[in-house]
All heavy atoms as TSV, in Angstrom:
chain	resi	resn	atom	element	x	y	z
A	1	MET	N	N	0.839	-1.168	0.000
A	1	MET	CA	C	0.000	0.000	0.000
A	1	MET	C	C	0.889	1.238	0.000
A	1	MET	O	O	1.756	1.388	0.837
A	1	MET	CB	C	-0.891	0.015	1.238
A	1	MET	CG	C	-1.580	1.331	1.365
A	1	MET	SD	S	-2.465	1.836	2.843
A	1	MET	CE	C	-2.627	0.587	3.943
A	2	THR	N	N	0.692	2.153	-0.936
A	2	THR	CA	C	1.444	3.384	-1.006
A	2	THR	C	C	0.635	4.488	-0.363
A	2	THR	O	O	-0.500	4.732	-0.727
A	2	THR	CB	C	1.749	3.751	-2.469
A	2	THR	OG1	O	2.523	2.706	-3.039
A	2	THR	CG2	C	2.503	5.050	-2.561
A	3	THR	N	N	1.214	5.162	0.609
A	3	THR	CA	C	0.547	6.242	1.318
A	3	THR	C	C	1.235	7.555	0.987
A	3	THR	O	O	2.418	7.719	1.282
A	3	THR	CB	C	0.602	6.008	2.841
A	3	THR	OG1	O	-0.054	4.785	3.141
A	3	THR	CG2	C	-0.070	7.142	3.593
A	4	PRO	N	N	0.506	8.515	0.383
A	4	PRO	CA	C	1.105	9.827	0.157
A	4	PRO	C	C	1.508	10.450	1.493
A	4	PRO	O	O	0.821	10.266	2.502
A	4	PRO	CB	C	-0.022	10.625	-0.505
A	4	PRO	CG	C	-0.941	9.588	-1.078
A	4	PRO	CD	C	-0.844	8.413	-0.145
A	5	ILE	N	N	2.596	11.181	1.506
A	5	ILE	CA	C	3.123	11.720	2.751
A	5	ILE	C	C	2.094	12.573	3.493
A	5	ILE	O	O	2.008	12.531	4.707
A	5	ILE	CB	C	4.439	12.493	2.507
A	5	ILE	CG1	C	5.126	12.801	3.826
A	5	ILE	CG2	C	4.210	13.746	1.710
A	5	ILE	CD1	C	6.531	13.330	3.664
A	6	GLY	N	N	1.276	13.333	2.782
A	6	GLY	CA	C	0.286	14.188	3.419
A	6	GLY	C	C	-0.862	13.425	4.048
A	6	GLY	O	O	-1.636	13.985	4.822
A	7	GLN	N	N	-0.998	12.141	3.740
A	7	GLN	CA	C	-2.066	11.316	4.301
A	7	GLN	C	C	-1.549	10.307	5.318
A	7	GLN	O	O	-2.313	9.527	5.870
A	7	GLN	CB	C	-2.791	10.583	3.175
A	7	GLN	CG	C	-3.496	11.515	2.218
A	7	GLN	CD	C	-4.112	10.777	1.056
A	7	GLN	OE1	O	-4.179	9.564	1.033
A	7	GLN	NE2	N	-4.554	11.523	0.073
A	8	ALA	N	N	-0.267	10.339	5.588
A	8	ALA	CA	C	0.336	9.361	6.504
A	8	ALA	C	C	0.082	9.724	7.962
A	8	ALA	O	O	0.061	10.888	8.330
A	8	ALA	CB	C	1.838	9.274	6.249
A	9	ASP	N	N	-0.130	8.696	8.761
A	9	ASP	CA	C	-0.178	8.872	10.211
A	9	ASP	C	C	1.234	8.963	10.763
A	9	ASP	O	O	1.484	9.636	11.755
A	9	ASP	CB	C	-0.884	7.680	10.881
A	9	ASP	CG	C	-2.324	7.543	10.450
A	9	ASP	OD1	O	-3.045	8.559	10.433
A	9	ASP	OD2	O	-2.737	6.414	10.130
A	10	VAL	N	N	2.158	8.252	10.095
A	10	VAL	CA	C	3.542	8.161	10.560
A	10	VAL	C	C	4.470	8.324	9.361
A	10	VAL	O	O	4.260	7.713	8.317
A	10	VAL	CB	C	3.824	6.795	11.229
A	10	VAL	CG1	C	5.265	6.696	11.665
A	10	VAL	CG2	C	2.882	6.552	12.385
A	11	PHE	N	N	5.489	9.141	9.527
A	11	PHE	CA	C	6.518	9.320	8.518
A	11	PHE	C	C	7.822	8.810	9.125
A	11	PHE	O	O	8.225	9.269	10.191
A	11	PHE	CB	C	6.653	10.807	8.151
A	11	PHE	CG	C	7.837	11.107	7.287
A	11	PHE	CD1	C	7.785	10.916	5.923
A	11	PHE	CD2	C	9.010	11.593	7.844
A	11	PHE	CE1	C	8.882	11.195	5.121
A	11	PHE	CE2	C	10.115	11.877	7.057
A	11	PHE	CZ	C	10.032	11.682	5.691
A	12	ILE	N	N	8.447	7.837	8.484
A	12	ILE	CA	C	9.692	7.269	9.006
A	12	ILE	C	C	10.838	7.678	8.088
A	12	ILE	O	O	10.861	7.329	6.914
A	12	ILE	CB	C	9.612	5.734	9.117
A	12	ILE	CG1	C	8.521	5.348	10.117
A	12	ILE	CG2	C	10.966	5.163	9.521
A	12	ILE	CD1	C	8.320	3.866	10.277
A	13	SER	N	N	11.760	8.428	8.660
A	13	SER	CA	C	12.979	8.818	7.969
A	13	SER	C	C	14.140	8.209	8.758
A	13	SER	O	O	14.124	8.223	9.990
A	13	SER	CB	C	13.086	10.340	7.932
A	13	SER	OG	O	14.295	10.727	7.319
A	14	HIS	N	N	15.129	7.696	8.067
A	14	HIS	CA	C	16.211	6.996	8.762
A	14	HIS	C	C	17.479	7.025	7.938
A	14	HIS	O	O	17.449	7.212	6.723
A	14	HIS	CB	C	15.814	5.535	9.021
A	14	HIS	CG	C	15.538	4.798	7.750
A	14	HIS	ND1	N	16.524	4.147	7.051
A	14	HIS	CD2	C	14.398	4.638	7.037
A	14	HIS	CE1	C	15.997	3.601	5.957
A	14	HIS	NE2	N	14.707	3.894	5.932
A	15	ALA	N	N	18.594	6.839	8.616
A	15	ALA	CA	C	19.875	6.670	7.941
A	15	ALA	C	C	19.937	5.245	7.405
A	15	ALA	O	O	19.313	4.330	7.959
A	15	ALA	CB	C	21.020	6.917	8.920
A	16	HIS	N	N	20.675	5.052	6.341
A	16	HIS	CA	C	20.771	3.724	5.725
A	16	HIS	C	C	21.187	2.659	6.744
A	16	HIS	O	O	20.649	1.555	6.759
A	16	HIS	CB	C	21.756	3.757	4.562
A	16	HIS	CG	C	21.942	2.435	3.909
A	16	HIS	ND1	N	20.984	1.874	3.094
A	16	HIS	CD2	C	22.958	1.541	3.979
A	16	HIS	CE1	C	21.412	0.690	2.682
A	16	HIS	NE2	N	22.599	0.471	3.200
A	17	GLU	N	N	22.123	3.004	7.613
A	17	GLU	CA	C	22.602	2.015	8.587
A	17	GLU	C	C	21.549	1.667	9.647
A	17	GLU	O	O	21.716	0.698	10.385
A	17	GLU	CB	C	23.908	2.463	9.250
A	17	GLU	CG	C	23.825	3.784	9.977
A	17	GLU	CD	C	24.189	4.982	9.102
A	17	GLU	OE1	O	24.275	4.851	7.880
A	17	GLU	OE2	O	24.395	6.057	9.688
A	18	ASP	N	N	20.462	2.413	9.712
A	18	ASP	CA	C	19.386	2.134	10.672
A	18	ASP	C	C	18.217	1.360	10.056
A	18	ASP	O	O	17.195	1.149	10.698
A	18	ASP	CB	C	18.860	3.441	11.272
A	18	ASP	CG	C	19.913	4.142	12.103
A	18	ASP	OD1	O	20.762	3.444	12.700
A	18	ASP	OD2	O	19.900	5.378	12.155
A	19	LYS	N	N	18.378	0.940	8.812
A	19	LYS	CA	C	17.288	0.241	8.121
A	19	LYS	C	C	16.844	-1.023	8.858
A	19	LYS	O	O	15.673	-1.369	8.858
A	19	LYS	CB	C	17.695	-0.092	6.692
A	19	LYS	CG	C	16.520	-0.565	5.849
A	19	LYS	CD	C	16.836	-0.567	4.382
A	19	LYS	CE	C	16.858	0.799	3.774
A	19	LYS	NZ	N	15.564	1.448	3.614
A	20	GLU	N	N	17.751	-1.695	9.545
A	20	GLU	CA	C	17.393	-2.923	10.266
A	20	GLU	C	C	16.443	-2.639	11.432
A	20	GLU	O	O	15.775	-3.549	11.923
A	20	GLU	CB	C	18.633	-3.659	10.743
A	20	GLU	CG	C	19.438	-2.901	11.769
A	20	GLU	CD	C	20.764	-3.577	12.099
A	20	GLU	OE1	O	21.395	-4.118	11.191
A	20	GLU	OE2	O	21.142	-3.545	13.280
A	21	VAL	N	N	16.374	-1.406	11.870
A	21	VAL	CA	C	15.422	-0.997	12.908
A	21	VAL	C	C	14.182	-0.372	12.266
A	21	VAL	O	O	13.050	-0.641	12.663
A	21	VAL	CB	C	16.073	0.006	13.893
A	21	VAL	CG1	C	15.049	0.555	14.863
A	21	VAL	CG2	C	17.218	-0.654	14.632
A	22	ALA	N	N	14.394	0.449	11.249
A	22	ALA	CA	C	13.303	1.191	10.622
A	22	ALA	C	C	12.299	0.278	9.912
A	22	ALA	O	O	11.087	0.479	10.015
A	22	ALA	CB	C	13.862	2.213	9.635
A	23	ARG	N	N	12.784	-0.713	9.174
A	23	ARG	CA	C	11.888	-1.590	8.412
A	23	ARG	C	C	10.927	-2.364	9.322
A	23	ARG	O	O	9.714	-2.340	9.091
A	23	ARG	CB	C	12.693	-2.552	7.541
A	23	ARG	CG	C	11.801	-3.431	6.660
A	23	ARG	CD	C	12.603	-4.416	5.837
A	23	ARG	NE	N	13.481	-3.730	4.904
A	23	ARG	CZ	C	14.782	-3.970	4.800
A	23	ARG	NH1	N	15.374	-4.843	5.586
A	23	ARG	NH2	N	15.511	-3.327	3.914
A	24	PRO	N	N	11.400	-3.028	10.395
A	24	PRO	CA	C	10.464	-3.726	11.283
A	24	PRO	C	C	9.497	-2.766	11.983
A	24	PRO	O	O	8.339	-3.110	12.217
A	24	PRO	CB	C	11.357	-4.431	12.297
A	24	PRO	CG	C	12.695	-4.515	11.666
A	24	PRO	CD	C	12.796	-3.345	10.736
A	25	LEU	N	N	9.965	-1.558	12.299
A	25	LEU	CA	C	9.082	-0.570	12.908
A	25	LEU	C	C	7.966	-0.194	11.946
A	25	LEU	O	O	6.786	-0.172	12.334
A	25	LEU	CB	C	9.879	0.682	13.304
A	25	LEU	CG	C	9.049	1.850	13.829
A	25	LEU	CD1	C	8.298	1.473	15.087
A	25	LEU	CD2	C	9.955	3.051	14.056
A	26	ALA	N	N	8.302	0.065	10.706
A	26	ALA	CA	C	7.297	0.410	9.696
A	26	ALA	C	C	6.281	-0.723	9.537
A	26	ALA	O	O	5.071	-0.489	9.484
A	26	ALA	CB	C	7.973	0.715	8.359
A	27	GLU	N	N	6.756	-1.944	9.463
A	27	GLU	CA	C	5.864	-3.100	9.315
A	27	GLU	C	C	4.944	-3.251	10.522
A	27	GLU	O	O	3.742	-3.505	10.375
A	27	GLU	CB	C	6.673	-4.381	9.108
A	27	GLU	CG	C	7.307	-4.490	7.748
A	27	GLU	CD	C	6.272	-4.509	6.621
A	27	GLU	OE1	O	5.219	-5.149	6.766
A	27	GLU	OE2	O	6.542	-3.863	5.590
A	28	ALA	N	N	5.488	-3.092	11.719
A	28	ALA	CA	C	4.679	-3.235	12.938
A	28	ALA	C	C	3.584	-2.166	12.992
A	28	ALA	O	O	2.444	-2.458	13.362
A	28	ALA	CB	C	5.567	-3.146	14.178
A	29	LEU	N	N	3.924	-0.955	12.613
A	29	LEU	CA	C	2.932	0.118	12.623
A	29	LEU	C	C	1.840	-0.128	11.583
A	29	LEU	O	O	0.653	0.096	11.842
A	29	LEU	CB	C	3.614	1.468	12.390
A	29	LEU	CG	C	4.548	1.922	13.512
A	29	LEU	CD1	C	5.344	3.146	13.080
A	29	LEU	CD2	C	3.771	2.197	14.791
A	30	ARG	N	N	2.235	-0.595	10.400
A	30	ARG	CA	C	1.237	-0.919	9.368
A	30	ARG	C	C	0.310	-2.033	9.831
A	30	ARG	O	O	-0.897	-1.984	9.605
A	30	ARG	CB	C	1.931	-1.342	8.068
A	30	ARG	CG	C	2.342	-0.169	7.230
A	30	ARG	CD	C	3.093	-0.543	6.002
A	30	ARG	NE	N	2.468	-1.577	5.189
A	30	ARG	CZ	C	2.840	-1.877	3.969
A	30	ARG	NH1	N	3.835	-1.215	3.412
A	30	ARG	NH2	N	2.261	-2.818	3.295
A	31	GLN	N	N	0.866	-3.043	10.480
A	31	GLN	CA	C	0.049	-4.160	10.956
A	31	GLN	C	C	-0.952	-3.713	12.010
A	31	GLN	O	O	-1.963	-4.368	12.218
A	31	GLN	CB	C	0.942	-5.265	11.511
A	31	GLN	CG	C	1.715	-5.989	10.433
A	31	GLN	CD	C	2.700	-6.986	10.990
A	31	GLN	OE1	O	2.808	-7.189	12.199
A	31	GLN	NE2	N	3.443	-7.627	10.095
A	32	ARG	N	N	-0.677	-2.592	12.660
A	32	ARG	CA	C	-1.590	-2.049	13.672
A	32	ARG	C	C	-2.571	-1.041	13.074
A	32	ARG	O	O	-3.278	-0.354	13.790
A	32	ARG	CB	C	-0.797	-1.439	14.814
A	32	ARG	CG	C	-0.184	-2.523	15.688
A	32	ARG	CD	C	0.912	-2.002	16.593
A	32	ARG	NE	N	1.463	-3.052	17.444
A	32	ARG	CZ	C	2.318	-3.977	17.070
A	32	ARG	NH1	N	2.725	-4.042	15.816
A	32	ARG	NH2	N	2.779	-4.876	17.915
A	33	GLY	N	N	-2.570	-0.948	11.749
A	33	GLY	CA	C	-3.563	-0.129	11.065
A	33	GLY	C	C	-3.181	1.307	10.786
A	33	GLY	O	O	-4.005	2.072	10.291
A	34	LEU	N	N	-1.935	1.678	11.061
A	34	LEU	CA	C	-1.512	3.044	10.776
A	34	LEU	C	C	-1.070	3.166	9.324
A	34	LEU	O	O	-0.550	2.217	8.729
A	34	LEU	CB	C	-0.363	3.454	11.690
A	34	LEU	CG	C	-0.727	3.599	13.162
A	34	LEU	CD1	C	0.533	3.786	14.002
A	34	LEU	CD2	C	-1.670	4.761	13.377
A	35	LYS	N	N	-1.274	4.341	8.754
A	35	LYS	CA	C	-0.787	4.633	7.411
A	35	LYS	C	C	0.642	5.140	7.562
A	35	LYS	O	O	0.879	6.182	8.161
A	35	LYS	CB	C	-1.662	5.688	6.745
A	35	LYS	CG	C	-3.062	5.220	6.480
A	35	LYS	CD	C	-3.873	6.324	5.871
A	35	LYS	CE	C	-5.309	5.876	5.699
A	35	LYS	NZ	N	-6.158	6.987	5.293
A	36	VAL	N	N	1.580	4.384	7.019
A	36	VAL	CA	C	2.998	4.672	7.211
A	36	VAL	C	C	3.629	5.125	5.900
A	36	VAL	O	O	3.487	4.470	4.874
A	36	VAL	CB	C	3.740	3.421	7.732
A	36	VAL	CG1	C	5.224	3.694	7.877
A	36	VAL	CG2	C	3.136	2.953	9.054
A	37	TRP	N	N	4.331	6.254	5.963
A	37	TRP	CA	C	5.152	6.678	4.836
A	37	TRP	C	C	6.569	6.233	5.155
A	37	TRP	O	O	7.179	6.664	6.130
A	37	TRP	CB	C	5.111	8.197	4.653
A	37	TRP	CG	C	5.686	8.631	3.339
A	37	TRP	CD1	C	4.983	8.948	2.216
A	37	TRP	CD2	C	7.067	8.797	3.006
A	37	TRP	NE1	N	5.844	9.293	1.198
A	37	TRP	CE2	C	7.132	9.202	1.663
A	37	TRP	CE3	C	8.246	8.629	3.709
A	37	TRP	CZ2	C	8.335	9.454	1.018
A	37	TRP	CZ3	C	9.445	8.860	3.062
A	37	TRP	CH2	C	9.476	9.280	1.729
A	38	TYR	N	N	7.067	5.319	4.339
A	38	TYR	CA	C	8.403	4.750	4.531
A	38	TYR	C	C	9.038	4.640	3.156
A	38	TYR	O	O	8.392	4.198	2.199
A	38	TYR	CB	C	8.263	3.391	5.211
A	38	TYR	CG	C	9.546	2.643	5.430
A	38	TYR	CD1	C	10.563	3.185	6.198
A	38	TYR	CD2	C	9.745	1.389	4.882
A	38	TYR	CE1	C	11.744	2.490	6.408
A	38	TYR	CE2	C	10.914	0.684	5.096
A	38	TYR	CZ	C	11.908	1.245	5.857
A	38	TYR	OH	O	13.084	0.556	6.065
A	39	ASP	N	N	10.275	5.021	3.028
A	39	ASP	CA	C	10.904	5.116	1.717
A	39	ASP	C	C	10.748	3.870	0.854
A	39	ASP	O	O	10.464	3.971	-0.338
A	39	ASP	CB	C	12.371	5.530	1.835
A	39	ASP	CG	C	13.246	4.530	2.574
A	39	ASP	OD1	O	12.707	3.595	3.203
A	39	ASP	OD2	O	14.480	4.690	2.535
A	40	GLU	N	N	10.898	2.690	1.424
A	40	GLU	CA	C	10.798	1.464	0.628
A	40	GLU	C	C	9.387	1.247	0.070
A	40	GLU	O	O	9.228	0.548	-0.921
A	40	GLU	CB	C	11.188	0.249	1.469
A	40	GLU	CG	C	12.658	0.169	1.759
A	40	GLU	CD	C	13.023	-1.101	2.506
A	40	GLU	OE1	O	12.146	-1.931	2.806
A	40	GLU	OE2	O	14.218	-1.259	2.793
A	41	TYR	N	N	8.384	1.821	0.712
A	41	TYR	CA	C	7.005	1.665	0.249
A	41	TYR	C	C	6.673	2.650	-0.862
A	41	TYR	O	O	5.772	2.416	-1.656
A	41	TYR	CB	C	6.002	1.913	1.379
A	41	TYR	CG	C	6.141	1.028	2.589
A	41	TYR	CD1	C	5.637	1.439	3.802
A	41	TYR	CD2	C	6.748	-0.216	2.528
A	41	TYR	CE1	C	5.733	0.645	4.929
A	41	TYR	CE2	C	6.863	-1.009	3.654
A	41	TYR	CZ	C	6.351	-0.577	4.848
A	41	TYR	OH	O	6.442	-1.350	5.967
A	42	VAL	N	N	7.362	3.783	-0.898
A	42	VAL	CA	C	6.929	4.899	-1.735
A	42	VAL	C	C	7.916	5.274	-2.830
A	42	VAL	O	O	7.527	5.480	-3.971
A	42	VAL	CB	C	6.656	6.140	-0.849
A	42	VAL	CG1	C	6.208	7.316	-1.685
A	42	VAL	CG2	C	5.614	5.817	0.215
A	43	LEU	N	N	9.187	5.380	-2.490
A	43	LEU	CA	C	10.172	5.883	-3.447
A	43	LEU	C	C	10.614	4.803	-4.422
A	43	LEU	O	O	10.731	3.641	-4.068
A	43	LEU	CB	C	11.395	6.429	-2.703
A	43	LEU	CG	C	11.146	7.629	-1.801
A	43	LEU	CD1	C	12.441	8.024	-1.111
A	43	LEU	CD2	C	10.568	8.799	-2.569
A	44	ARG	N	N	10.869	5.255	-5.629
A	44	ARG	CA	C	11.419	4.375	-6.657
A	44	ARG	C	C	12.827	4.858	-6.994
A	44	ARG	O	O	13.188	5.992	-6.692
A	44	ARG	CB	C	10.541	4.424	-7.905
A	44	ARG	CG	C	9.165	3.886	-7.648
A	44	ARG	CD	C	8.377	3.807	-8.944
A	44	ARG	NE	N	7.037	3.346	-8.652
A	44	ARG	CZ	C	5.937	3.981	-9.010
A	44	ARG	NH1	N	6.002	5.088	-9.707
A	44	ARG	NH2	N	4.765	3.503	-8.686
A	45	LEU	N	N	13.594	4.030	-7.630
A	45	LEU	CA	C	14.942	4.389	-8.028
A	45	LEU	C	C	14.919	5.714	-8.789
A	45	LEU	O	O	14.147	5.878	-9.726
A	45	LEU	CB	C	15.545	3.276	-8.903
A	45	LEU	CG	C	17.009	3.425	-9.261
A	45	LEU	CD1	C	17.873	3.463	-8.000
A	45	LEU	CD2	C	17.450	2.299	-10.161
A	46	GLY	N	N	15.736	6.647	-8.350
A	46	GLY	CA	C	15.816	7.942	-9.010
A	46	GLY	C	C	14.934	9.016	-8.404
A	46	GLY	O	O	15.087	10.192	-8.706
A	47	ASP	N	N	13.974	8.650	-7.549
A	47	ASP	CA	C	13.119	9.642	-6.894
A	47	ASP	C	C	13.931	10.450	-5.891
A	47	ASP	O	O	14.876	9.941	-5.284
A	47	ASP	CB	C	11.960	8.975	-6.151
A	47	ASP	CG	C	10.870	8.465	-7.067
A	47	ASP	OD1	O	10.901	8.778	-8.271
A	47	ASP	OD2	O	9.981	7.742	-6.572
A	48	SER	N	N	13.525	11.669	-5.693
A	48	SER	CA	C	14.191	12.541	-4.730
A	48	SER	C	C	13.456	12.496	-3.397
A	48	SER	O	O	12.265	12.843	-3.321
A	48	SER	CB	C	14.210	13.980	-5.254
A	48	SER	OG	O	14.564	14.879	-4.226
A	49	LEU	N	N	14.142	12.092	-2.348
A	49	LEU	CA	C	13.549	12.075	-1.018
A	49	LEU	C	C	13.164	13.492	-0.608
A	49	LEU	O	O	12.083	13.730	-0.078
A	49	LEU	CB	C	14.515	11.474	-0.002
A	49	LEU	CG	C	14.064	11.500	1.451
A	49	LEU	CD1	C	12.763	10.725	1.639
A	49	LEU	CD2	C	15.146	10.952	2.360
A	50	ARG	N	N	14.023	14.429	-0.861
A	50	ARG	CA	C	13.757	15.830	-0.500
A	50	ARG	C	C	12.479	16.334	-1.163
A	50	ARG	O	O	11.641	16.956	-0.526
A	50	ARG	CB	C	14.926	16.709	-0.888
A	50	ARG	CG	C	14.724	18.169	-0.504
A	50	ARG	CD	C	15.961	18.936	-0.768
A	50	ARG	NE	N	17.009	18.315	0.019
A	50	ARG	CZ	C	17.945	18.949	0.670
A	50	ARG	NH1	N	17.988	20.245	0.620
A	50	ARG	NH2	N	18.849	18.316	1.364
A	51	GLU	N	N	12.296	16.061	-2.448
A	51	GLU	CA	C	11.086	16.494	-3.150
A	51	GLU	C	C	9.849	15.805	-2.586
A	51	GLU	O	O	8.793	16.424	-2.453
A	51	GLU	CB	C	11.206	16.235	-4.643
A	51	GLU	CG	C	12.174	17.184	-5.328
A	51	GLU	CD	C	12.345	16.871	-6.801
A	51	GLU	OE1	O	11.517	16.120	-7.371
A	51	GLU	OE2	O	13.312	17.381	-7.399
A	52	ALA	N	N	9.963	14.536	-2.247
A	52	ALA	CA	C	8.827	13.811	-1.680
A	52	ALA	C	C	8.399	14.425	-0.352
A	52	ALA	O	O	7.210	14.572	-0.073
A	52	ALA	CB	C	9.176	12.336	-1.495
A	53	ILE	N	N	9.366	14.801	0.460
A	53	ILE	CA	C	9.062	15.413	1.757
A	53	ILE	C	C	8.441	16.791	1.561
A	53	ILE	O	O	7.484	17.163	2.246
A	53	ILE	CB	C	10.330	15.496	2.625
A	53	ILE	CG1	C	10.770	14.085	3.013
A	53	ILE	CG2	C	10.098	16.359	3.858
A	53	ILE	CD1	C	12.130	14.026	3.668
A	54	GLU	N	N	8.945	17.546	0.608
A	54	GLU	CA	C	8.439	18.898	0.370
A	54	GLU	C	C	7.017	18.912	-0.179
A	54	GLU	O	O	6.312	19.905	-0.036
A	54	GLU	CB	C	9.376	19.651	-0.565
A	54	GLU	CG	C	10.699	20.005	0.100
A	54	GLU	CD	C	11.706	20.621	-0.845
A	54	GLU	OE1	O	11.425	20.712	-2.061
A	54	GLU	OE2	O	12.780	21.009	-0.372
A	55	ARG	N	N	6.572	17.812	-0.792
A	55	ARG	CA	C	5.216	17.751	-1.355
A	55	ARG	C	C	4.133	17.652	-0.286
A	55	ARG	O	O	2.962	17.842	-0.574
A	55	ARG	CB	C	5.094	16.565	-2.307
A	55	ARG	CG	C	5.727	16.812	-3.652
A	55	ARG	CD	C	5.275	15.775	-4.665
A	55	ARG	NE	N	5.690	14.428	-4.317
A	55	ARG	CZ	C	6.790	13.833	-4.767
A	55	ARG	NH1	N	7.600	14.475	-5.561
A	55	ARG	NH2	N	7.084	12.602	-4.408
A	56	GLY	N	N	4.491	17.339	0.919
A	56	GLY	CA	C	3.477	17.199	1.945
A	56	GLY	C	C	4.092	17.077	3.312
A	56	GLY	O	O	5.298	17.084	3.477
A	57	SER	N	N	3.230	16.989	4.298
A	57	SER	CA	C	3.684	16.832	5.670
A	57	SER	C	C	2.688	15.962	6.417
A	57	SER	O	O	1.541	15.848	6.003
A	57	SER	CB	C	3.814	18.197	6.350
A	57	SER	OG	O	2.556	18.824	6.371
A	58	PRO	N	N	3.108	15.360	7.507
A	58	PRO	CA	C	2.177	14.516	8.264
A	58	PRO	C	C	0.946	15.290	8.721
A	58	PRO	O	O	1.021	16.486	8.983
A	58	PRO	CB	C	3.015	14.063	9.463
A	58	PRO	CG	C	4.424	14.185	9.002
A	58	PRO	CD	C	4.443	15.350	8.066
A	59	ARG	N	N	-0.197	14.605	8.802
A	59	ARG	CA	C	-1.458	15.232	9.183
A	59	ARG	C	C	-1.474	15.656	10.638
A	59	ARG	O	O	-2.176	16.566	11.012
A	59	ARG	CB	C	-2.625	14.260	8.987
A	59	ARG	CG	C	-2.845	13.834	7.579
A	59	ARG	CD	C	-4.033	12.921	7.486
A	59	ARG	NE	N	-3.853	11.756	8.355
A	59	ARG	CZ	C	-4.731	10.804	8.494
A	59	ARG	NH1	N	-5.871	10.869	7.857
A	59	ARG	NH2	N	-4.505	9.780	9.272
A	60	ARG	N	N	-0.740	14.972	11.459
A	60	ARG	CA	C	-0.808	15.197	12.897
A	60	ARG	C	C	0.538	15.664	13.424
A	60	ARG	O	O	1.402	16.062	12.666
A	60	ARG	CB	C	-1.239	13.912	13.583
A	60	ARG	CG	C	-2.612	13.479	13.085
A	60	ARG	CD	C	-3.150	12.322	13.866
A	60	ARG	NE	N	-4.443	11.923	13.342
A	60	ARG	CZ	C	-4.667	10.829	12.657
A	60	ARG	NH1	N	-3.699	9.989	12.431
A	60	ARG	NH2	N	-5.866	10.550	12.213
A	61	GLY	N	N	0.732	15.577	14.718
A	61	GLY	CA	C	1.978	15.990	15.355
A	61	GLY	C	C	3.158	15.166	14.891
A	61	GLY	O	O	3.010	14.182	14.184
A	62	SER	N	N	4.303	15.570	15.304
A	62	SER	CA	C	5.537	14.904	14.896
A	62	SER	C	C	6.325	14.426	16.101
A	62	SER	O	O	6.223	15.001	17.187
A	62	SER	CB	C	6.425	15.868	14.104
A	62	SER	OG	O	5.763	16.307	12.958
A	63	ALA	N	N	7.098	13.402	15.899
A	63	ALA	CA	C	8.035	12.916	16.910
A	63	ALA	C	C	9.305	12.504	16.180
A	63	ALA	O	O	9.254	11.931	15.109
A	63	ALA	CB	C	7.464	11.723	17.658
A	64	TRP	N	N	10.441	12.820	16.760
A	64	TRP	CA	C	11.728	12.468	16.169
A	64	TRP	C	C	12.451	11.517	17.106
A	64	TRP	O	O	12.597	11.787	18.276
A	64	TRP	CB	C	12.575	13.726	15.961
A	64	TRP	CG	C	11.996	14.641	14.955
A	64	TRP	CD1	C	11.073	15.615	15.177
A	64	TRP	CD2	C	12.248	14.656	13.561
A	64	TRP	NE1	N	10.752	16.235	14.011
A	64	TRP	CE2	C	11.455	15.662	12.992
A	64	TRP	CE3	C	13.072	13.909	12.729
A	64	TRP	CZ2	C	11.466	15.946	11.645
A	64	TRP	CZ3	C	13.077	14.197	11.382
A	64	TRP	CH2	C	12.295	15.208	10.846
A	65	LEU	N	N	12.891	10.397	16.571
A	65	LEU	CA	C	13.676	9.437	17.327
A	65	LEU	C	C	15.061	9.377	16.726
A	65	LEU	O	O	15.207	9.372	15.518
A	65	LEU	CB	C	13.029	8.055	17.269
A	65	LEU	CG	C	11.581	7.962	17.720
A	65	LEU	CD1	C	11.043	6.574	17.479
A	65	LEU	CD2	C	11.442	8.349	19.169
A	66	SER	N	N	16.044	9.306	17.541
A	66	SER	CA	C	17.401	9.288	17.022
A	66	SER	C	C	18.203	8.198	17.714
A	66	SER	O	O	17.968	7.871	18.834
A	66	SER	CB	C	18.052	10.649	17.248
A	66	SER	OG	O	19.381	10.626	16.840
């Protein structure tokens, strides 16, 4: 399921080396019924992450985990 960034409940951005944490988190959130924007679900080869983010923003509040 592809969720446009402006319609996502959760937006997951991560460093490449954190993919082993980010991917299971995205899957767990989707399984709980949340609309998740995650690069592997949405971006295709050659797409700009920056442009995708600029096209929209999450509907609700934000939280940053590092």
